[in-house]
Z-matrix of the N, CA and C atoms (Angstrom, degrees):
N
C 1 1.416
C 2 1.523 1 109.84
N 3 1.285 2 114.78 1 128.80
C 4 1.461 3 121.17 2 -176.52
C 5 1.519 4 109.28 3 -109.06
N 6 1.338 5 114.53 4 132.04
C 7 1.467 6 119.99 5 177.50
C 8 1.520 7 109.13 6 -94.89
N 9 1.328 8 118.60 7 136.87
C 10 1.461 9 120.67 8 -177.02
C 11 1.535 10 113.24 9 -71.43
N 12 1.319 11 119.09 10 -15.77
C 13 1.464 12 121.03 11 -176.64
C 14 1.525 13 111.17 12 -77.83
N 15 1.302 14 119.48 13 -35.56
C 16 1.461 15 120.70 14 -175.69
C 17 1.525 16 112.90 15 -61.53
N 18 1.341 17 122.71 16 -40.31
C 19 1.466 18 119.28 17 175.29
C 20 1.535 19 112.45 18 -67.33
N 21 1.320 20 117.40 19 -30.87
C 22 1.466 21 120.30 20 179.02
C 23 1.518 22 109.76 21 -67.97
N 24 1.312 23 118.17 22 -43.18
C 25 1.462 24 121.80 23 179.18
C 26 1.519 25 109.75 24 -64.14
N 27 1.310 26 116.46 25 -40.37
C 28 1.460 27 119.73 26 179.56
C 29 1.518 28 111.00 27 -65.12
N 30 1.303 29 119.10 28 -34.89
C 31 1.454 30 121.08 29 179.87
C 32 1.528 31 111.99 30 -77.52
N 33 1.328 32 118.00 31 -26.79
C 34 1.457 33 121.39 32 -176.64
C 35 1.516 34 111.82 33 -72.67
N 36 1.305 35 118.91 34 -24.17
C 37 1.459 36 120.89 35 -179.23
C 38 1.521 37 109.52 36 -73.74
N 39 1.317 38 116.09 37 107.29
C 40 1.467 39 121.36 38 -178.52
C 41 1.530 40 109.07 39 -89.76
N 42 1.309 41 118.24 40 148.87
C 43 1.466 42 120.96 41 177.80
C 44 1.530 43 110.43 42 -69.09
N 45 1.339 44 116.68 43 150.24
C 46 1.460 45 122.43 44 179.67
C 47 1.526 46 109.33 45 -70.56
N 48 1.336 47 117.73 46 139.81
C 49 1.464 48 120.38 47 178.65
C 50 1.532 49 110.14 48 -68.75
N 51 1.307 50 116.34 49 145.79
C 52 1.456 51 122.42 50 -179.67
C 53 1.530 52 109.89 51 -81.61
N 54 1.339 53 117.17 52 144.46
C 55 1.464 54 121.37 53 177.24
C 56 1.512 55 113.68 54 79.25
N 57 1.299 56 119.96 55 13.38
C 58 1.467 57 122.09 56 -178.91
C 59 1.517 58 112.10 57 -70.79
N 60 1.309 59 118.22 58 -30.99
C 61 1.459 60 121.72 59 -179.36
C 62 1.514 61 112.71 60 -70.11
N 63 1.306 62 117.23 61 -37.86
C 64 1.463 63 121.01 62 -178.49
C 65 1.525 64 111.35 63 -68.43
N 66 1.313 65 117.66 64 -40.68
C 67 1.465 66 119.77 65 179.43
C 68 1.527 67 110.75 66 -67.33
N 69 1.319 68 117.73 67 -32.14
C 70 1.459 69 121.30 68 177.10
C 71 1.527 70 110.43 69 -66.21
N 72 1.313 71 117.30 70 -41.99
C 73 1.463 72 121.05 71 178.77
C 74 1.524 73 110.48 72 -64.81
N 75 1.316 74 117.24 73 -43.01
C 76 1.464 75 120.85 74 179.18
C 77 1.528 76 110.46 75 -63.16
N 78 1.317 77 117.26 76 -41.65
C 79 1.458 78 121.03 77 179.38
C 80 1.535 79 110.61 78 -64.48
N 81 1.325 80 118.42 79 -39.53
C 82 1.462 81 121.46 80 178.45
C 83 1.528 82 111.10 81 -64.85
N 84 1.326 83 117.65 82 -40.64
C 85 1.467 84 121.39 83 178.65
C 86 1.525 85 110.24 84 -64.99
N 87 1.325 86 117.18 85 -42.41
C 88 1.464 87 121.16 86 178.78
C 89 1.529 88 110.35 87 -64.06
N 90 1.320 89 118.15 88 -41.66
C 91 1.468 90 120.88 89 178.86
C 92 1.518 91 111.31 90 -65.77
N 93 1.335 92 117.68 91 -40.03
C 94 1.460 93 120.09 92 177.76
C 95 1.529 94 110.21 93 -64.70
N 96 1.336 95 117.14 94 -42.46
C 97 1.459 96 120.10 95 178.19
C 98 1.521 97 112.00 96 -62.45
N 99 1.308 98 116.73 97 -41.61
C 100 1.460 99 121.02 98 177.33
C 101 1.528 100 111.13 99 -63.35
N 102 1.323 101 116.98 100 -43.34
C 103 1.461 102 120.92 101 178.81
C 104 1.530 103 110.35 102 -63.42
N 105 1.338 104 117.21 103 -39.16
C 106 1.459 105 120.66 104 179.29
C 107 1.527 106 110.83 105 -61.69
N 108 1.334 107 117.05 106 -48.48
C 109 1.459 108 120.07 107 -176.23
C 110 1.523 109 113.10 108 -75.24
N 111 1.324 110 118.54 109 -23.12
C 112 1.465 111 120.55 110 -178.47
C 113 1.528 112 112.90 111 -93.85
N 114 1.339 113 118.52 112 -27.95
C 115 1.464 114 120.02 113 -173.71
C 116 1.526 115 113.28 114 -121.40
N 117 1.299 116 118.31 115 -51.87
C 118 1.459 117 121.49 116 -170.87
C 119 1.526 118 111.97 117 -74.67
N 120 1.310 119 117.75 118 -47.01
C 121 1.462 120 121.41 119 -176.73
C 122 1.528 121 112.84 120 -63.04
N 123 1.340 122 120.31 121 -46.16
C 124 1.476 123 118.90 122 177.28
C 125 1.528 124 113.01 123 -62.19
N 126 1.335 125 117.52 124 -35.82
C 127 1.456 126 120.26 125 178.51
C 128 1.524 127 110.42 126 -66.10
N 129 1.312 128 117.79 127 -41.38
C 130 1.460 129 120.86 128 178.00
C 131 1.526 130 110.79 129 -64.23
N 132 1.324 131 117.09 130 -36.09
C 133 1.461 132 121.22 131 178.19
C 134 1.529 133 110.83 132 -65.55
N 135 1.343 134 116.85 133 -42.95
C 136 1.473 135 120.65 134 177.96
C 137 1.522 136 111.05 135 -63.64
N 138 1.339 137 117.43 136 -40.33
C 139 1.461 138 120.60 137 178.52
C 140 1.525 139 111.06 138 -63.44
N 141 1.318 140 117.25 139 -40.80
C 142 1.459 141 121.42 140 179.22
C 143 1.527 142 110.93 141 -64.29
N 144 1.334 143 117.15 142 -42.19
C 145 1.462 144 121.24 143 177.78
C 146 1.527 145 111.07 144 -64.24
N 147 1.338 146 117.33 145 -39.45
C 148 1.466 147 120.99 146 -179.69
C 149 1.525 148 110.21 147 -67.62
N 150 1.337 149 117.81 148 -40.44
C 151 1.468 150 120.59 149 177.34
C 152 1.523 151 110.54 150 -61.83
N 153 1.334 152 117.60 151 -39.96
C 154 1.464 153 121.09 152 178.36
C 155 1.529 154 110.35 153 -66.37
N 156 1.329 155 117.49 154 -38.86
C 157 1.462 156 121.79 155 177.80
C 158 1.532 157 110.19 156 -62.65
N 159 1.326 158 117.44 157 -44.68
C 160 1.462 159 122.13 158 -179.13
C 161 1.529 160 110.15 159 -66.01
N 162 1.323 161 117.18 160 -41.82
C 163 1.464 162 120.54 161 -178.63
C 164 1.526 163 111.52 162 -67.41
N 165 1.315 164 118.11 163 -26.97
C 166 1.452 165 121.93 164 -177.81
C 167 1.517 166 115.22 165 -90.28
N 168 1.328 167 117.81 166 5.90
C 169 1.471 168 119.78 167 -179.90
C 170 1.526 169 110.46 168 -67.17
N 171 1.321 170 116.40 169 138.09
C 172 1.460 171 122.17 170 178.79
C 173 1.522 172 109.00 171 -141.18
N 174 1.323 173 115.04 172 163.80
C 175 1.458 174 120.36 173 178.71
C 176 1.524 175 109.39 174 -62.54
N 177 1.338 176 116.10 175 133.43
C 178 1.459 177 121.61 176 179.55
C 179 1.520 178 113.79 177 98.73
N 180 1.333 179 118.06 178 -11.56
C 181 1.461 180 120.33 179 177.13
C 182 1.524 181 109.72 180 -68.77
N 183 1.307 182 116.56 181 144.39
C 184 1.457 183 121.99 182 176.86
C 185 1.524 184 107.40 183 -99.41
N 186 1.335 185 116.24 184 124.41
C 187 1.465 186 121.12 185 -171.89
C 188 1.515 187 111.16 186 -129.98
N 189 1.333 188 114.78 187 162.44
C 190 1.465 189 123.02 188 171.47
C 191 1.523 190 106.24 189 -125.06
N 192 1.338 191 116.35 190 131.55
C 193 1.464 192 120.44 191 -179.97
C 194 1.525 193 109.80 192 -89.70
N 195 1.329 194 115.09 193 172.95
C 196 1.463 195 120.09 194 177.87
C 197 1.523 196 111.69 195 -62.48
N 198 1.301 197 117.56 196 -28.16
C 199 1.458 198 121.71 197 179.07
C 200 1.518 199 113.72 198 -80.95
N 201 1.327 200 117.28 199 -4.64
C 202 1.454 201 120.70 200 178.34
C 203 1.514 202 114.14 201 94.36
N 204 1.314 203 117.76 202 6.69
C 205 1.462 204 120.93 203 179.21
C 206 1.521 205 108.68 204 -81.45
N 207 1.320 206 115.50 205 125.49
C 208 1.461 207 121.15 206 178.43
C 209 1.513 208 108.81 207 -108.47
N 210 1.318 209 116.15 208 137.35
C 211 1.455 210 119.98 209 180.00
C 212 1.512 211 111.49 210 -171.16
N 213 1.333 212 114.23 211 -177.09
C 214 1.462 213 121.60 212 -178.56
C 215 1.531 214 108.34 213 -106.54
N 216 1.333 215 116.73 214 134.67
C 217 1.462 216 121.74 215 -179.75
C 218 1.519 217 108.27 216 -68.59
N 219 1.345 218 115.50 217 125.70
C 220 1.451 219 121.38 218 -178.49
C 221 1.522 220 111.16 219 -103.60
N 222 1.325 221 116.24 220 -34.64
C 223 1.462 222 120.60 221 -177.77
C 224 1.522 223 108.54 222 -148.68
N 225 1.327 224 116.94 223 138.34
C 226 1.460 225 122.05 224 179.61
C 227 1.518 226 108.31 225 -117.12
N 228 1.341 227 116.08 226 121.61
C 229 1.454 228 121.56 227 176.75
C 230 1.508 229 110.93 228 -109.67
N 231 1.330 230 115.69 229 -166.67
C 232 1.462 231 120.64 230 -179.07
C 233 1.530 232 111.33 231 -68.98
N 234 1.340 233 117.49 232 -48.60
C 235 1.467 234 120.82 233 -178.55
C 236 1.526 235 112.68 234 -120.98
N 237 1.330 236 117.52 235 -14.16
C 238 1.463 237 121.51 236 -177.97
C 239 1.522 238 110.28 237 -122.56
N 240 1.330 239 115.31 238 153.93
C 241 1.465 240 121.20 239 171.27
C 242 1.525 241 107.66 240 -127.99
N 243 1.308 242 115.87 241 154.36
C 244 1.458 243 121.31 242 175.70
C 245 1.524 244 107.18 243 -106.00
N 246 1.328 245 115.37 244 125.74
C 247 1.458 246 121.68 245 -177.54
C 248 1.524 247 108.30 246 -113.92
N 249 1.324 248 116.38 247 126.52
C 250 1.462 249 121.28 248 176.54
C 251 1.520 250 107.50 249 -90.46
N 252 1.349 251 115.61 250 114.65
C 253 1.463 252 120.03 251 -175.90
C 254 1.521 253 112.80 252 -99.00
N 255 1.315 254 117.08 253 -16.85
C 256 1.463 255 123.43 254 175.24
C 257 1.523 256 106.44 255 -155.63
N 258 1.335 257 116.40 256 175.32
C 259 1.459 258 119.43 257 -179.87
C 260 1.525 259 109.54 258 -60.17
N 261 1.325 260 116.76 259 120.12
C 262 1.470 261 124.97 260 179.36
C 263 1.525 262 113.39 261 61.66
N 264 1.310 263 119.22 262 21.88
C 265 1.466 264 123.37 263 174.29
C 266 1.524 265 107.27 264 -117.41
N 267 1.341 266 115.44 265 111.40
C 268 1.463 267 120.51 266 -176.41
C 269 1.520 268 109.88 267 -121.03
N 270 1.327 269 114.93 268 141.04
C 271 1.458 270 121.96 269 -179.23
C 272 1.525 271 107.43 270 -124.87
N 273 1.319 272 116.11 271 134.66
C 274 1.462 273 120.18 272 177.35
C 275 1.520 274 108.15 273 -98.38
N 276 1.332 275 117.31 274 124.45
C 277 1.463 276 122.52 275 -179.50
C 278 1.522 277 109.25 276 -131.17
N 279 1.314 278 115.93 277 160.51
C 280 1.458 279 120.37 278 175.39
C 281 1.527 280 109.36 279 -70.94
N 282 1.316 281 114.83 280 150.21
C 283 1.467 282 118.75 281 179.15
C 284 1.525 283 111.25 282 -61.27
N 285 1.322 284 117.12 283 -36.38
C 286 1.463 285 121.23 284 -179.02
C 287 1.515 286 113.87 285 -65.57
N 288 1.334 287 117.11 286 -16.02
C 289 1.461 288 120.69 287 -179.30
C 290 1.530 289 112.21 288 -80.02
N 291 1.319 290 117.39 289 -7.82
C 292 1.467 291 120.03 290 178.99
C 293 1.520 292 108.20 291 -76.12
N 294 1.317 293 114.97 292 123.87
C 295 1.461 294 120.45 293 -177.68
C 296 1.516 295 111.49 294 -92.18
N 297 1.329 296 117.37 295 -43.02
C 298 1.459 297 120.24 296 -179.22
C 299 1.514 298 110.41 297 -153.68
N 300 1.312 299 115.30 298 157.22
C 301 1.455 300 122.16 299 174.57
C 302 1.521 301 106.90 300 -104.36
N 303 1.330 302 115.26 301 126.60
C 304 1.464 303 120.91 302 -178.75
C 305 1.526 304 110.71 303 -85.49
N 306 1.317 305 117.48 304 157.19
C 307 1.476 306 120.01 305 174.53
C 308 1.532 307 110.02 306 -65.29
N 309 1.328 308 115.88 307 151.23
C 310 1.464 309 120.73 308 179.79
C 311 1.526 310 110.07 309 -58.78
N 312 1.321 311 116.74 310 138.24
C 313 1.454 312 121.90 311 178.44
C 314 1.521 313 114.16 312 89.13
N 315 1.320 314 118.28 313 1.77
C 316 1.458 315 120.45 314 179.22
C 317 1.523 316 111.63 315 -68.55
N 318 1.305 317 115.84 316 -35.49
C 319 1.467 318 120.69 317 179.36
C 320 1.521 319 107.59 318 -102.10
N 321 1.307 320 117.84 319 110.99
C 322 1.449 321 121.25 320 -174.75
C 323 1.532 322 112.39 321 -94.31
N 324 1.325 323 117.35 322 -33.05
C 325 1.466 324 119.77 323 -172.49
C 326 1.520 325 113.50 324 -94.36
N 327 1.318 326 119.50 325 3.58
C 328 1.470 327 120.22 326 -179.09
C 329 1.482 328 109.71 327 -88.02
């Protein structure tokens, strides 16, 4: 006794296309390259700029921290800096907390 479904199932199985593995590898390499140039490389550039900013800190620089505190650098240590935010008010923060260095004269009342 022959069932009509078994020949249909046998015909439905199509052969695998040739060269499918190579195109998948090429697509993965292209996606990794795109991810590198769109995400990883700009982040590394920002980190390098921030390290240069931190290394260039000196007494008298006007800075803004990540918390939004603006002040003048009073003392520079190995890992910490002292920032004067008002007359005789000094705050000690980590060097990494400095977000940007302001142009001279930005803070007039400190």
